[in-house]
Backbone as CSV, one residue per row, in Angstrom:
resi,resn,N_x,N_y,N_z,CA_x,CA_y,CA_z,C_x,C_y,C_z
1,MET,-7.336,-6.577,-33.958,-6.936,-6.614,-32.487,-7.857,-6.235,-31.640
2,SER,-8.078,-7.089,-30.632,-8.987,-6.636,-29.576,-8.323,-5.947,-28.475
3,MET,-8.697,-4.750,-28.107,-8.056,-3.717,-27.264,-9.007,-3.647,-26.066
4,GLY,-8.754,-2.637,-25.214,-9.713,-2.267,-24.053,-8.966,-2.137,-22.652
5,GLN,-8.658,-0.985,-22.195,-8.215,-0.880,-20.767,-6.979,-1.576,-20.674
6,GLY,-5.904,-1.469,-21.659,-4.654,-2.232,-21.620,-3.444,-1.505,-21.152
7,LEU,-2.267,-1.984,-21.319,-1.128,-1.541,-20.901,-0.273,-1.322,-22.063
8,LEU,0.422,-0.101,-22.033,1.456,0.422,-23.127,2.857,0.353,-22.598
9,VAL,3.761,-0.470,-23.231,5.172,-0.405,-22.745,5.905,0.134,-23.954
10,THR,6.739,1.172,-23.658,7.411,1.745,-24.788,9.004,1.441,-24.331
11,VAL,9.798,1.093,-25.515,11.155,0.643,-25.353,12.085,1.743,-26.065
12,THR,12.901,2.462,-25.394,13.683,3.608,-25.985,15.241,3.184,-25.719
13,PRO,15.899,2.624,-26.719,17.338,2.202,-26.493,18.212,3.313,-26.354
14,ASN,17.807,4.547,-26.887,18.678,5.748,-26.843,17.982,6.941,-26.502
15,PRO,17.626,7.043,-25.207,16.874,8.218,-24.654,17.809,9.388,-24.512
16,SER,17.236,10.583,-24.068,18.046,11.726,-24.150,17.471,12.662,-23.026
17,LEU,18.345,13.659,-22.631,17.986,14.853,-21.922,17.860,15.960,-22.969
18,ASP,16.510,16.295,-23.242,16.411,17.406,-24.220,16.388,18.750,-23.776
19,ARG,17.311,19.560,-24.209,17.331,20.983,-23.590,16.914,21.994,-24.697
20,PHE,15.856,22.713,-24.346,15.164,23.783,-25.134,15.616,25.120,-24.834
21,CYS,15.969,25.925,-25.883,16.377,27.313,-25.660,15.862,28.087,-26.887
22,SER,15.673,29.374,-26.530,15.259,30.351,-27.624,16.093,31.661,-27.565
23,PRO,17.150,31.549,-28.084,17.997,32.902,-28.060,17.415,33.893,-28.886
24,GLY,17.558,35.210,-28.704,17.201,36.174,-29.571,17.755,36.384,-30.916
25,THR,19.059,35.913,-30.975,19.762,35.812,-32.161,20.649,34.409,-32.094
26,LEU,21.088,34.153,-33.433,21.956,33.036,-33.461,22.895,33.138,-34.597
27,GLU,24.182,33.415,-34.172,25.206,33.662,-35.241,26.413,32.727,-35.154
28,LEU,26.704,32.156,-36.416,27.889,31.246,-36.420,29.093,31.992,-36.237
29,GLY,29.999,31.393,-35.540,31.407,32.055,-35.212,31.334,33.175,-34.153
30,ARG,30.114,33.320,-33.589,30.056,34.423,-32.537,29.572,33.729,-31.184
31,LEU,29.754,34.552,-30.122,29.144,34.133,-28.877,27.651,34.343,-28.876
32,ASN,26.973,33.242,-28.551,25.481,33.265,-28.467,25.086,32.997,-27.163
33,ARG,24.211,34.016,-26.425,23.782,33.629,-25.179,22.367,33.137,-25.347
34,LEU,22.245,31.939,-24.492,20.883,31.256,-24.577,19.834,31.674,-23.822
35,GLY,20.147,32.291,-22.713,18.973,32.812,-21.851,18.420,31.500,-21.116
36,GLU,17.117,31.557,-20.902,16.465,30.482,-20.232,16.487,29.175,-20.916
37,VAL,16.989,28.100,-20.192,17.187,26.738,-20.821,16.341,25.661,-20.064
38,THR,15.348,25.005,-20.767,14.520,23.987,-20.040,14.844,22.610,-20.382
39,THR,14.968,21.745,-19.459,15.392,20.371,-19.684,14.139,19.363,-19.574
40,ARG,14.014,18.587,-20.490,12.823,17.579,-20.488,13.414,16.098,-20.686
41,ALA,12.792,15.009,-20.190,13.158,13.744,-20.560,12.866,13.568,-21.959
42,GLY,13.741,12.978,-22.854,13.404,12.798,-24.263,13.827,11.404,-24.770
43,GLY,13.571,11.363,-26.073,13.597,10.036,-26.647,12.202,9.688,-27.098
44,LYS,12.075,9.123,-28.398,10.688,8.910,-29.095,9.769,7.966,-28.151
45,GLY,10.364,7.021,-27.527,9.323,6.201,-26.728,8.874,6.915,-25.448
46,ILE,9.902,7.719,-24.905,9.304,8.501,-23.605,8.195,9.546,-24.040
47,ASN,8.547,10.141,-25.206,7.522,11.096,-25.714,6.129,10.338,-25.944
48,VAL,6.134,9.256,-26.540,4.937,8.342,-26.875,4.371,8.094,-25.424
49,ALA,4.978,7.696,-24.538,4.489,7.397,-23.140,3.890,8.494,-22.445
50,ARG,4.497,9.521,-22.659,3.917,10.836,-22.101,2.647,11.068,-22.617
51,ALA,2.480,11.168,-23.948,1.211,11.431,-24.511,0.224,10.456,-24.246
52,ALA,0.372,9.148,-24.139,-0.493,8.221,-23.859,-1.054,8.273,-22.528
53,SER,0.025,8.532,-21.579,-0.318,8.630,-20.117,-1.287,9.842,-19.991
54,ALA,-0.973,10.927,-20.500,-1.869,12.188,-20.532,-3.234,11.915,-20.891
55,ALA,-3.372,10.914,-21.841,-4.802,10.494,-22.379,-5.343,9.485,-21.467
56,GLY,-4.655,9.061,-20.325,-5.333,8.140,-19.484,-4.922,6.660,-19.595
57,CYS,-3.726,6.486,-20.355,-3.304,5.036,-20.545,-2.451,4.557,-19.584
58,GLY,-2.465,3.350,-19.023,-1.459,2.824,-18.175,-0.196,2.647,-19.100
59,CYS,1.005,3.238,-18.680,2.110,3.059,-19.373,3.443,2.737,-18.621
60,ARG,4.336,2.120,-19.106,5.733,1.853,-18.560,6.738,2.084,-19.641
61,ILE,7.822,2.720,-19.083,8.797,3.074,-19.913,10.081,2.213,-19.636
62,ILE,10.656,1.629,-20.675,11.817,0.865,-20.701,12.890,1.474,-21.477
63,SER,14.002,1.781,-20.895,15.190,2.492,-21.719,16.446,2.241,-21.018
64,THR,17.495,2.521,-21.724,18.765,2.510,-21.283,19.059,3.862,-20.438
65,ALA,20.174,3.823,-19.556,20.349,5.022,-18.786,21.853,4.848,-18.406
66,GLY,22.641,6.008,-18.350,24.019,6.021,-17.929,24.450,7.267,-17.330
67,GLY,25.270,7.110,-16.206,25.999,8.255,-15.664,25.104,9.276,-15.065
68,ALA,25.634,10.430,-14.782,24.874,11.419,-14.218,23.553,11.771,-14.975
69,GLY,23.776,11.642,-16.320,22.605,12.135,-17.180,21.539,11.046,-17.043
70,GLY,21.887,9.826,-16.872,20.781,8.751,-16.642,20.099,8.988,-15.391
71,ALA,20.855,9.487,-14.272,20.117,9.665,-12.974,19.299,10.996,-13.061
72,ALA,19.783,11.950,-13.938,18.842,13.087,-14.267,17.628,12.861,-14.923
73,LEU,17.687,11.916,-15.965,16.584,11.356,-16.687,15.576,10.621,-15.691
74,GLY,16.092,9.906,-14.863,15.088,9.175,-13.864,14.439,10.214,-13.064
75,LYS,15.091,11.395,-12.607,14.392,12.308,-11.771,13.260,13.087,-12.579
76,LEU,13.531,13.254,-13.830,12.580,14.063,-14.665,11.456,13.075,-14.837
77,LEU,11.530,11.764,-15.122,10.364,10.890,-15.298,9.678,10.850,-13.975
78,GLU,10.286,10.734,-12.817,9.666,10.724,-11.615,8.720,11.988,-11.298
79,ARG,9.356,12.994,-11.699,8.514,14.343,-11.602,7.175,14.357,-12.560
80,GLU,7.454,13.687,-13.571,6.149,13.546,-14.401,5.308,12.390,-14.163
81,ARG,5.794,11.588,-13.019,4.988,10.278,-12.609,4.840,9.285,-13.625
82,LEU,5.877,9.255,-14.439,6.042,8.172,-15.452,6.769,6.957,-15.065
83,ALA,6.086,5.726,-14.883,6.727,4.616,-14.511,7.875,4.183,-15.538
84,TYR,9.019,3.747,-14.971,10.189,3.328,-15.841,10.897,2.257,-15.278
85,GLU,11.670,1.547,-16.162,12.741,0.603,-15.744,13.856,0.803,-16.655
86,PHE,15.207,1.114,-15.996,16.280,1.393,-16.677,17.198,0.201,-16.900
87,VAL,17.930,0.042,-18.074,18.976,-0.862,-18.233,20.151,-0.206,-18.235
88,PRO,21.103,-0.249,-17.206,22.274,0.661,-17.154,23.204,0.263,-18.324
89,VAL,23.835,1.304,-18.745,24.912,1.346,-19.779,26.118,2.016,-19.239
90,ALA,27.290,1.710,-19.701,28.610,2.678,-19.576,28.374,3.823,-20.227
91,GLY,28.924,4.985,-19.852,28.849,6.244,-20.528,27.757,7.043,-20.076
92,GLU,27.563,8.273,-20.747,26.501,9.165,-20.346,25.279,9.118,-21.265
93,THR,24.075,9.082,-20.659,22.955,9.342,-21.506,23.241,10.680,-22.266
94,ARG,22.737,10.684,-23.576,23.077,11.723,-24.347,22.204,13.162,-23.948
95,ILE,22.744,14.300,-24.445,22.107,15.566,-24.209,21.851,16.010,-25.805
96,ASN,20.501,16.382,-25.984,20.104,17.023,-27.291,19.777,18.231,-27.019
97,LEU,20.287,19.339,-27.871,20.012,20.721,-27.703,18.947,21.061,-28.815
98,LYS,17.973,21.690,-28.571,16.840,22.073,-29.504,16.913,23.656,-29.313
99,VAL,17.153,24.412,-30.493,17.338,25.827,-30.549,16.059,26.392,-31.477
100,SER,15.282,27.245,-30.917,14.191,27.934,-31.629,14.637,29.438,-31.727
101,CYS,14.901,29.842,-32.992,15.276,31.359,-33.134,14.776,32.033,-34.303
102,GLY,14.013,33.021,-34.232,13.521,33.574,-35.452,12.461,32.813,-36.298
103,GLY,11.860,31.924,-35.616,10.900,31.079,-36.323,11.530,29.843,-36.983
104,VAL,12.844,29.630,-36.743,13.446,28.488,-37.276,13.865,27.574,-36.189
105,PHE,13.616,26.431,-36.383,13.999,25.327,-35.201,15.158,24.442,-35.657
106,THR,16.176,24.408,-34.753,17.439,23.658,-35.198,17.786,22.714,-33.918
107,GLU,18.137,21.485,-34.385,18.531,20.531,-33.310,19.902,19.993,-33.492
108,PHE,20.542,19.788,-32.211,21.840,19.170,-32.162,21.618,17.993,-31.374
109,ASN,21.714,16.794,-31.989,21.572,15.538,-31.261,22.843,14.765,-31.099
110,GLU,23.140,14.358,-29.878,24.405,13.527,-29.764,24.151,12.105,-30.170
111,ALA,25.092,11.214,-30.408,24.941,9.830,-30.919,24.332,9.067,-29.816
112,GLY,24.849,9.297,-28.456,24.468,8.467,-27.336,25.498,7.505,-26.854
113,PRO,25.592,7.020,-25.753,26.643,6.036,-25.257,26.556,4.860,-25.877
114,ARG,27.790,4.187,-25.896,27.975,2.920,-26.736,27.152,1.779,-25.994
115,ALA,26.671,0.965,-26.930,25.885,-0.133,-26.312,26.442,-1.420,-27.053
116,ASP,25.831,-2.653,-26.801,26.371,-3.866,-27.426,25.242,-4.759,-27.369
117,SER,25.482,-6.084,-27.880,24.576,-7.216,-27.896,23.962,-7.440,-26.538
118,SER,24.747,-7.300,-25.489,24.153,-7.572,-24.170,23.145,-6.488,-23.790
119,THR,23.345,-5.273,-24.251,22.272,-4.239,-23.896,20.897,-4.733,-24.527
120,ALA,20.903,-5.210,-25.852,19.729,-5.654,-26.420,19.356,-6.794,-25.594
121,ASP,19.939,-7.650,-25.049,19.468,-8.902,-24.342,18.728,-8.417,-23.051
122,ARG,19.478,-7.456,-22.337,18.772,-6.864,-21.159,17.511,-6.214,-21.234
123,LEU,17.524,-5.465,-22.363,16.351,-4.847,-22.728,15.166,-5.760,-22.977
124,CYS,15.464,-6.903,-23.804,14.502,-8.050,-23.868,14.008,-8.620,-22.505
125,GLU,15.000,-8.856,-21.673,14.699,-9.394,-20.323,13.745,-8.418,-19.641
126,ALA,14.038,-7.175,-19.624,13.153,-6.298,-18.847,11.623,-6.117,-19.602
127,LEU,11.741,-6.301,-20.843,10.395,-6.219,-21.512,9.706,-7.420,-21.160
128,GLU,10.276,-8.676,-21.315,9.496,-9.929,-20.875,8.980,-9.854,-19.409
129,ARG,9.848,-9.267,-18.403,9.306,-9.156,-17.045,8.093,-8.131,-17.014
130,CYS,8.192,-7.272,-17.803,7.040,-6.143,-17.722,5.835,-6.690,-18.318
131,LEU,5.953,-7.325,-19.393,4.849,-7.899,-20.310,4.464,-8.976,-19.456
132,GLY,5.334,-9.827,-18.794,4.873,-11.086,-17.867,3.749,-10.543,-16.995
133,ASN,4.290,-9.389,-16.217,3.378,-8.835,-15.047,2.210,-8.411,-15.587
134,GLY,2.212,-7.917,-16.870,1.085,-7.309,-17.504,-0.039,-8.302,-17.717
135,ARG,0.342,-9.627,-17.932,-0.653,-10.661,-18.189,-1.664,-10.794,-17.083
136,GLU,-1.190,-10.409,-15.874,-2.192,-10.315,-14.646,-3.207,-9.488,-14.822
137,ARG,-3.197,-8.486,-15.623,-4.157,-7.444,-15.556,-5.191,-7.671,-16.766
138,ASP,-6.468,-7.054,-16.800,-7.375,-7.194,-17.862,-6.870,-6.382,-18.954
139,GLY,-7.201,-6.653,-20.108,-7.001,-5.846,-21.256,-5.800,-6.306,-22.147
140,ALA,-5.541,-5.554,-23.175,-4.428,-5.927,-23.956,-3.182,-5.337,-23.740
141,MET,-2.128,-5.844,-24.272,-0.850,-5.263,-24.082,-0.274,-4.768,-25.481
142,CYS,0.401,-3.673,-25.344,0.923,-2.952,-26.576,2.484,-2.783,-26.254
143,ALA,3.363,-3.153,-27.130,4.832,-2.770,-26.893,5.183,-1.873,-28.124
144,ALA,5.724,-0.683,-27.829,6.264,0.240,-28.978,7.660,0.346,-28.819
145,PHE,8.272,0.181,-29.944,9.844,0.346,-30.008,10.043,1.515,-30.787
146,CYS,10.878,2.461,-30.156,10.903,3.861,-30.790,12.350,4.404,-30.632
147,GLY,12.548,5.179,-31.784,13.802,6.084,-31.858,15.053,5.345,-32.516
148,SER,16.096,6.221,-32.419,17.391,5.798,-32.992,18.027,4.720,-32.032
149,LEU,19.076,3.990,-32.672,19.716,3.089,-31.849,21.132,3.634,-31.497
150,PRO,21.728,3.432,-30.165,22.888,3.838,-30.001,23.973,3.108,-30.607
151,PRO,25.231,3.842,-30.661,26.392,3.157,-31.234,26.649,1.781,-30.697
152,GLY,26.886,0.838,-31.572,27.148,-0.508,-31.079,25.946,-1.522,-30.770
153,PHE,24.910,-0.780,-30.752,23.539,-1.676,-30.674,23.377,-2.596,-31.849
154,PRO,23.077,-3.924,-31.604,23.003,-4.780,-32.818,21.859,-4.278,-33.755
155,PRO,22.182,-4.355,-34.971,21.195,-3.864,-36.160,20.027,-4.693,-36.010
156,ASP,19.934,-5.949,-35.538,18.722,-6.727,-35.531,17.980,-6.503,-34.046
157,GLY,18.472,-5.445,-33.324,17.932,-5.334,-31.887,16.510,-5.203,-31.782
158,TYR,15.907,-4.447,-32.706,14.560,-4.070,-32.777,13.685,-5.393,-33.025
159,ALA,14.318,-6.093,-34.008,13.484,-7.337,-34.370,13.597,-8.377,-33.094
160,ARG,14.592,-8.388,-32.535,14.648,-9.327,-31.432,13.684,-8.849,-30.243
161,LEU,13.589,-7.495,-30.121,12.595,-6.985,-29.081,11.188,-7.261,-29.608
162,ILE,10.812,-7.216,-30.964,9.538,-7.337,-31.380,9.161,-8.877,-31.149
163,HIS,10.023,-9.775,-31.505,9.823,-11.201,-31.261,9.537,-11.483,-29.748
164,THR,10.333,-10.819,-28.898,10.068,-11.025,-27.541,8.699,-10.636,-27.096
165,ALA,8.259,-9.338,-27.595,7.046,-8.925,-27.181,5.838,-9.789,-27.635
166,ARG,5.978,-10.232,-28.969,5.030,-11.030,-29.527,4.881,-12.312,-28.855
167,ALA,5.905,-12.932,-28.370,5.955,-14.190,-27.538,5.037,-13.992,-26.364
168,CYS,5.004,-12.751,-25.899,4.359,-12.423,-24.528,2.883,-12.091,-24.934
169,GLY,2.410,-12.100,-26.019,1.127,-11.901,-26.489,0.796,-10.383,-26.682
170,ALA,1.966,-9.591,-27.011,1.612,-8.071,-27.002,1.498,-7.582,-28.551
171,TYR,0.621,-6.522,-28.731,0.626,-5.967,-30.034,1.994,-5.105,-30.263
172,THR,2.479,-5.220,-31.395,3.876,-4.651,-31.428,3.935,-3.454,-32.479
173,VAL,4.568,-2.408,-32.086,4.583,-1.201,-32.898,6.144,-0.777,-33.111
174,LEU,6.551,-0.291,-34.234,7.872,0.119,-34.477,7.846,1.544,-35.081
175,ASP,8.422,2.429,-34.499,8.758,3.890,-34.750,10.191,4.118,-34.946
176,ALA,10.843,3.989,-36.185,12.254,4.164,-36.278,12.432,4.621,-37.763
177,ASP,13.698,4.770,-37.996,14.078,5.337,-39.369,15.284,4.525,-39.885
178,GLY,15.579,4.535,-41.238,16.611,4.143,-41.879,16.900,2.709,-41.537
179,GLU,18.139,2.220,-41.319,18.482,0.844,-41.084,17.754,0.153,-39.840
180,ALA,17.628,1.113,-38.820,16.833,0.485,-37.759,15.361,0.070,-37.989
181,LEU,14.936,0.831,-38.907,13.455,0.638,-39.379,13.555,-0.754,-40.368
182,ARG,14.397,-0.690,-41.236,14.467,-1.737,-42.215,14.795,-3.182,-41.619
183,ARG,15.710,-3.135,-40.524,15.963,-4.493,-39.898,14.879,-4.882,-38.951
184,GLY,14.193,-3.775,-38.310,13.131,-4.046,-37.612,11.857,-4.784,-38.282
185,LEU,11.676,-4.398,-39.456,10.707,-4.836,-40.393,10.783,-6.429,-40.585
186,GLU,12.183,-6.956,-40.288,12.272,-8.402,-40.464,11.446,-9.178,-39.612
187,ALA,10.942,-8.548,-38.410,10.112,-9.275,-37.457,8.655,-9.034,-37.784
188,VAL,8.245,-8.202,-38.831,6.969,-8.106,-39.272,6.154,-7.366,-38.116
189,PRO,6.250,-6.143,-37.667,5.618,-5.596,-36.473,4.147,-5.405,-36.930
190,ASP,3.186,-5.312,-35.834,1.699,-5.131,-36.333,1.495,-3.783,-36.791
191,LEU,2.293,-2.677,-36.336,2.144,-1.290,-37.016,3.540,-0.656,-36.989
192,ILE,3.672,-0.022,-38.043,4.978,0.896,-38.116,4.383,2.286,-38.226
193,LYS,5.074,3.333,-37.657,4.648,4.725,-37.594,5.669,5.574,-38.203
194,PRO,5.894,5.506,-39.623,6.897,6.382,-40.314,6.242,7.868,-40.456
195,ASN,7.083,8.877,-40.575,6.613,10.130,-41.209,6.739,9.956,-42.869
196,ALA,6.435,11.086,-43.431,6.404,10.918,-44.849,7.793,10.645,-45.413
197,ASP,8.681,11.308,-45.004,10.127,10.921,-45.455,10.662,9.597,-45.121
198,GLU,10.251,9.103,-43.927,10.744,7.807,-43.505,10.084,6.706,-44.405
199,LEU,8.807,6.850,-44.669,7.966,5.968,-45.572,8.451,6.086,-46.845
200,ALA,8.658,7.147,-47.435,9.298,7.426,-48.801,10.781,6.705,-48.838
201,GLY,11.443,7.063,-47.895,12.871,6.586,-47.939,12.872,5.070,-48.004
202,LEU,11.918,4.390,-47.282,11.985,2.983,-47.473,12.084,2.393,-48.836
203,PHE,11.551,3.070,-49.741,11.373,2.782,-51.039,12.319,3.658,-52.081
204,GLY,13.143,4.483,-51.535,13.931,5.214,-52.292,13.202,6.272,-53.124
205,GLU,12.113,6.850,-52.444,11.336,7.719,-53.237,11.038,9.035,-52.304
206,LEU,12.224,9.544,-51.771,12.000,10.798,-51.052,11.355,11.859,-51.864
207,GLY,10.520,12.623,-51.133,9.652,13.624,-51.715,8.375,13.146,-52.385
208,ALA,8.023,11.832,-52.158,6.793,11.372,-52.760,5.673,12.072,-52.344
209,PRO,4.514,12.481,-53.282,3.425,13.261,-52.755,2.559,12.336,-52.080
210,PRO,1.495,12.850,-51.276,0.574,12.130,-50.358,-0.047,10.959,-50.989
211,GLU,-0.539,11.049,-52.293,-1.182,10.056,-53.004,-0.137,8.705,-53.222
212,ARG,1.001,9.181,-53.474,2.107,8.089,-53.609,2.347,7.453,-52.276
213,LEU,2.483,8.214,-51.248,2.712,7.699,-49.927,1.504,6.734,-49.398
214,ARG,0.325,6.820,-49.890,-0.660,5.955,-49.561,-0.413,4.521,-50.336
215,GLU,0.209,4.666,-51.681,0.445,3.548,-52.384,1.500,2.858,-51.655
216,LEU,2.593,3.530,-51.412,3.701,2.926,-50.538,3.449,2.255,-49.304
217,ALA,2.503,2.782,-48.535,1.972,2.028,-47.389,1.387,0.865,-47.738
218,ARG,0.587,0.786,-48.883,-0.089,-0.435,-49.207,0.827,-1.473,-49.597
219,VAL,1.749,-1.040,-50.392,2.854,-1.839,-50.814,3.672,-2.566,-49.579
220,ALA,3.821,-1.660,-48.500,4.460,-2.397,-47.249,3.666,-3.281,-46.584
221,VAL,2.255,-3.086,-46.532,1.475,-4.000,-46.095,1.251,-5.362,-46.898
222,GLU,1.233,-5.026,-48.136,1.019,-6.327,-49.029,2.193,-7.251,-49.205
223,ARG,3.374,-6.585,-48.937,4.620,-7.247,-49.002,4.992,-8.013,-47.589
224,GLY,4.044,-7.765,-46.698,4.361,-8.265,-45.374,5.416,-7.727,-44.524
225,MET,5.660,-6.451,-44.903,6.739,-5.686,-44.089,6.099,-5.214,-42.758
226,ALA,4.830,-4.991,-42.717,4.008,-4.761,-41.511,2.616,-4.996,-41.516
227,ARG,1.907,-5.190,-40.687,0.491,-5.506,-40.907,-0.333,-4.088,-40.975
228,ALA,0.279,-2.990,-40.629,-0.450,-1.779,-40.793,0.417,-0.613,-40.756
229,VAL,0.088,0.533,-41.307,0.974,1.757,-41.333,0.159,2.895,-40.758
230,LEU,0.737,3.640,-39.871,0.228,4.925,-39.313,1.214,5.899,-39.782
231,CYS,0.914,6.699,-40.699,1.885,7.721,-41.322,1.575,9.172,-41.010
232,SER,2.383,9.906,-40.346,2.326,11.270,-39.944,2.755,12.185,-41.338
233,LEU,1.803,13.191,-41.650,2.235,13.980,-42.796,2.406,15.423,-42.486
234,GLY,2.660,15.769,-41.266,2.987,17.107,-40.897,1.648,17.937,-41.020
235,ALA,1.654,19.046,-41.756,0.564,19.960,-42.028,-0.740,19.195,-42.715
236,GLY,-0.222,17.939,-43.267,-1.312,17.238,-44.132,-2.082,16.134,-43.161
237,GLY,-1.731,16.274,-41.872,-2.458,15.295,-40.860,-1.709,13.997,-40.904
238,ALA,-2.626,12.923,-40.946,-2.092,11.532,-40.878,-2.994,10.565,-41.479
239,PHE,-2.543,9.415,-41.898,-3.358,8.394,-42.214,-3.067,6.996,-41.646
240,TYR,-4.124,6.097,-41.420,-3.888,4.911,-41.208,-4.215,3.820,-42.222
241,LEU,-3.392,2.957,-42.486,-3.782,1.938,-43.706,-3.429,0.538,-43.186
242,SER,-4.439,-0.377,-43.435,-4.145,-1.824,-43.151,-4.797,-2.759,-44.307
243,ARG,-4.796,-3.903,-44.536,-5.297,-4.579,-45.585,-6.720,-4.224,-45.854
244,GLU,-7.483,-4.065,-44.714,-9.044,-3.717,-44.930,-9.478,-2.270,-44.707
245,LEU,-8.576,-1.465,-44.335,-8.932,-0.136,-43.941,-8.150,1.017,-44.365
246,TYR,-8.508,2.062,-44.931,-7.765,3.341,-45.050,-8.649,4.339,-44.442
247,VAL,-7.921,5.156,-43.592,-8.607,6.445,-43.128,-7.543,7.434,-43.001
248,HIS,-7.974,8.676,-43.329,-6.992,9.867,-43.359,-7.706,10.972,-42.330
249,GLU,-6.951,11.626,-41.542,-7.482,12.685,-40.749,-6.552,13.938,-40.959
250,ALA,-7.381,15.103,-41.341,-6.652,16.274,-41.496,-5.972,16.910,-40.205
251,ALA,-4.999,17.691,-40.468,-4.373,18.404,-39.266,-5.307,19.320,-38.825
252,LEU,-5.307,19.587,-37.314,-5.979,20.503,-36.698,-5.332,21.956,-36.921
253,PRO,-6.143,22.913,-37.001,-5.384,24.304,-36.864,-4.856,24.595,-35.581
254,VAL,-3.678,25.157,-35.299,-3.053,25.514,-34.172,-2.877,26.944,-34.023
255,ARG,-2.947,27.426,-32.779,-2.730,28.850,-32.386,-1.316,29.102,-32.093
256,GLY,-0.357,29.196,-33.108,0.956,29.329,-32.718,1.657,28.060,-32.546
257,ILE,2.921,27.991,-33.073,3.765,26.795,-32.980,4.754,26.962,-31.906
258,ALA,4.654,26.324,-30.784,5.436,26.353,-29.624,6.897,25.492,-30.082
259,THR,6.472,24.257,-30.559,7.587,23.340,-31.099,7.002,22.160,-31.841
260,THR,7.822,21.632,-32.716,7.238,20.469,-33.481,7.850,19.296,-32.959
261,VAL,8.800,19.496,-32.030,9.544,18.281,-31.534,8.409,17.318,-30.691
262,GLY,8.442,16.068,-31.049,7.559,15.115,-30.427,6.085,15.073,-31.067
263,ALA,5.790,15.877,-32.072,4.443,15.811,-32.580,3.918,14.508,-33.103
264,GLY,4.938,13.959,-33.822,4.827,12.492,-34.314,4.570,11.548,-33.178
265,ASP,5.270,11.601,-32.138,5.405,10.834,-31.145,3.946,10.923,-30.312
266,ALA,3.442,12.169,-30.205,2.135,12.368,-29.568,0.914,11.748,-30.518
267,LEU,1.226,11.894,-31.741,0.261,11.254,-32.586,0.179,9.652,-32.256
268,LEU,1.248,9.054,-32.133,1.291,7.689,-31.963,0.707,7.324,-30.548
269,GLY,1.158,8.235,-29.445,0.612,7.935,-28.147,-0.807,8.142,-27.982
270,GLY,-1.266,9.226,-28.686,-2.804,9.367,-28.643,-3.438,8.261,-29.406
271,PHE,-2.945,7.805,-30.563,-3.631,6.713,-31.218,-3.622,5.428,-30.352
272,LEU,-2.488,5.155,-29.867,-2.435,3.825,-29.169,-3.340,3.866,-27.891
273,SER,-3.234,4.995,-27.209,-4.092,5.049,-25.908,-5.636,4.920,-26.349
274,ALA,-6.150,5.623,-27.312,-7.471,5.399,-27.674,-7.793,4.019,-28.204
275,ARG,-6.793,3.407,-28.794,-7.159,1.911,-29.159,-7.110,0.935,-27.807
276,LEU,-6.207,1.424,-26.960,-6.179,0.635,-25.663,-7.614,0.972,-24.907
277,HIS,-8.177,2.005,-25.175,-9.598,2.174,-24.610,-10.757,1.890,-25.336
278,ASN,-10.374,0.853,-26.307,-11.453,0.300,-27.246,-12.081,1.164,-28.287
279,ALA,-11.198,2.394,-28.792,-11.772,3.150,-29.797,-11.672,2.621,-31.238
280,SER,-12.371,2.740,-32.065,-12.229,2.449,-33.485,-10.854,3.031,-34.072
281,ARG,-10.285,2.514,-35.022,-9.126,2.992,-35.570,-9.394,4.348,-36.184
282,GLN,-10.546,4.774,-36.782,-10.677,6.014,-37.233,-10.809,7.045,-36.109
283,ASP,-11.423,6.607,-34.934,-11.592,7.600,-33.763,-10.111,7.804,-33.044
284,ALA,-9.483,6.586,-33.104,-8.095,6.578,-32.330,-7.180,7.641,-33.295
285,LEU,-7.423,7.540,-34.631,-6.539,8.527,-35.480,-7.029,9.851,-35.206
286,ARG,-8.174,10.042,-34.935,-8.585,11.522,-34.746,-8.127,11.938,-33.321
287,THR,-7.946,11.074,-32.379,-7.384,11.372,-31.016,-5.979,11.567,-31.258
288,GLY,-5.129,10.713,-32.029,-3.902,11.066,-32.114,-3.489,12.475,-32.771
289,VAL,-4.292,12.722,-33.828,-4.012,14.075,-34.484,-4.299,15.180,-33.544
290,ARG,-5.223,15.138,-32.599,-5.629,16.131,-31.605,-4.433,16.156,-30.701
291,ALA,-3.772,14.985,-30.288,-2.691,15.025,-29.403,-1.441,15.649,-29.899
292,ALA,-1.197,15.517,-31.369,-0.187,16.083,-31.965,-0.305,17.661,-32.011
293,ALA,-1.599,17.983,-32.213,-1.803,19.575,-32.246,-1.561,20.114,-30.945
294,ASN,-1.971,19.371,-29.802,-1.712,19.825,-28.486,-0.240,19.951,-28.113
295,GLN,0.493,18.993,-28.734,2.067,19.034,-28.541,2.675,20.121,-29.185
296,ILE,2.239,20.462,-30.294,2.705,21.606,-31.196,2.339,22.967,-30.502
297,GLU,1.314,23.091,-29.856,0.961,24.189,-28.934,1.532,24.174,-27.578
298,GLN,1.968,23.045,-27.258,2.527,22.828,-25.876,1.385,23.026,-24.715
299,LYS,0.257,22.316,-24.988,-0.871,22.421,-24.105,-0.528,21.533,-22.947
C-alpha cells in the first residue's frame, strides 16, 4: 500500500457517551456515591480518530447519533475539533459507564439505539461522499470500521461498508469482535485489528499463547480472511503480520495506569497515522505502541 499525507475516515455505527468515575468504594446492594464524573465522546472509531488526529493525521468521523445524547456527542467532538458527519437514528445515543475503584476497572455498556438496514445504507452514502471528496486531495485514503453494531443493524453491514470504501479506492480496516468481525471478513479487509482474545476467538482457541496467536494470524491471512493482521497483546505489546512481513513491538513501560479504555484504539490510530505519513510498517507499529502507552497514562 502506498501511503503519504492521506485521509483517515472512521465509521462507528454504535458510538457512545463514555462517563468515567472513580468512587472510593463500590458495594453491591448499597448506595455508592460517584463523586466527579467526566464525560467523553466514545466508540472505537472515535477513539481511533482521536489518536490519529493527535498524531497529525487528517481525520473525519462518520457515526450514528440520536436524541439529546447524539447532540451532546456532537458538542464533545466539536470541543475536540474532530470533524464528523452524523447519520440520525431514532432513540438515544447510548451511555457507557466506566468505573475505576481500588485498582479494578469495571464497565457498564448499553446496547445502543435500534438501527436497521437503512441505517447501513445511509452510512455507506456518507462514506461514499466523504471518500469522494477525499479523491480531490493528494495522498492515500483509509477507512476504518470500528466497534460493536447496534441492535437491528444488518449482520453484513460492515462487509457492505468495506465494499463501498474499496470501490472508492480506500485502504480498509476492520476492528470488531464476534459475529460483526466474522461477517465483516466476508469482504476481506486490508487489515484487521483484533486483540488477543478476539483473534483467538475467531478460531475457537480462547487463551491461546502469543506464539499460537502469531500462527492464527498467519492462518487468517493465508485463508484470505484479511490481507494483514495488527494484533494488540496488552502487556505483551503488539504485532503486525502480512504474507511478506512479521514484526513485533514490546509494550512500553508506563508510569501508572490511568485507564486501559481505548488503548487498542490508540494503537490502531497511531499505526494508521504513521502509515499515512509514509512510515514503514515497523515504524508505524512502534508509533502505535507509543500511542497506546500514552492513552494508558492519559497524556
